[in-house]
N, C-alpha and C positions, 0 to 999 in steps of 0.2 A: 807345770806338768811336763813330763818327758814324752816325746813321740819318736817313733822309728819311721823314717822316711825311706821308702823302698823304691828304687829305680828298677823298673821292669826291664828284662832283657829283650832284645830284638834279634833279627837274623844277623845283623852286623856284629853285635857283641857276642853272639853264640858262635860265629865264625872265628872269633878271636881277633877281629880287626881292632886295632888301637884307635882311639879318638885322634882327630886332627890336632895340630899344634894350636889352631884357633880355638877349638873347643876346650883343650886343656888350659889355655890361657884364660878363657872366660870362666871356667869352673874354678880355677885357682883364685881368681878375683872374687868370685861368689863365696868360696870357702873362707877367704880372708875377711869378707864382710860379715859372714856368720860368726866367725871367731871374735871379731872386734865387738860385735853386738852381744857376745856372751851366750849365743844360741847353740853353737855347734859343740857337742861333747865328744863325738867320734864320727868317723865316716871313712869308707873305703870302697873302691871298686872291686868287683869279683871276677875271677877267671871264668871262662865259659864252662858250662856244665860238663863238657867232655873231660875236664880235668877234675871233676868232683865225683863223689859217690853219695848214695842214699843208703840208709839202713832202715829196712822195713821190719816192723814189730808185729808178730802174731803170737799172742800168749807168751810163752817163754822162748820162742824161736826168734832169731835175728838173722835177717838175710841182707847181705851187702849187694847193692845194685850199682854197677859202674855206669858213669855218664858216657855219652851225652844222653840227655833226657828229651823226650818228645814234648810237644806243646810249649813252644818258646814263650807264649803269652803268660805262662804260669811261672816262669823262671825269673831270677833276679840278676841284675848286672852290677848293683851297688847299693849302698845304704848310708844313712846318717842316723845318729842319735842326737836329737835336739832338745834343749830345755826352752820351753815357750810358756806364755801365760795361758794360751787357749789353742784349741784346734784351729780356730779362725786365724790366729797369728801364724800358725804353721802353714796354712793354705796361702796366706799372703807371701810368705817367704818362697814357697814353691812357685808361685806365679812369677816371681822375679828371677828365678834361676834360668840359666841358659838351657835351651832344648838339648836333652842328653843324647839325642840320636844322630847328631851331625847331619841332619836333613835326610837320612836314609829311610826312615819309617816313621809311623806314628809312635810317639813316646808316651808311656804311662808311668806316673809316679803315684804311689799309694802312701797314705799317711795313717799310721796306727798308733793310738795311745799305748804307752807302756804301763803295765800295772804298777801301782804304788802300794806300799804296805797297807794303807787304810782301805784299799779296795777289797781286801780279804776279810775284813771284819773280825769277829771273834775267833774264826778258824785259825788266824795267825796269832797264836798265844804269845804271852810275854817271853816265854822260853824260846819259841821259834823266832820272834823278833830279834832277840839277842844273838841267836845263831846267824841270822841273816845279816845283822850289823857286823858281826865278826867276819863273815865271808866278804862283805863289801870292803872292809878295811884291809883284808888280806889281798884282795884282787885289785885294790885301788879304784873300785867302781864307785 
């Protein structure tokens, strides 16, 4: 199963403060461990919301909203995509990771399963499965 591991933002990350050398060293070692175990498929840190935008949809209207965004607790500072055997395995990996907040605040990490083709049942027709496979091949996913 694939999971997305979401590292929630905090006041420090939203101010654009970079992690310390100590935390970068610890996270690099953790990422190396994930890669060696065949767990890590992708992962990156994210710039603060001040450098981002949101697009709000209402019917056929599209409204662009510039950051920064309120409610830091709902924002993301980074992510991973992992391949694991179970949600429990993902939790065990997260328990081993260095605290992502550099000691500044409480850190929250959320783990969410990624939908797989079989989750869609009959709605994902053979034709749609072929098209999805072609897209994955094209994007290298």
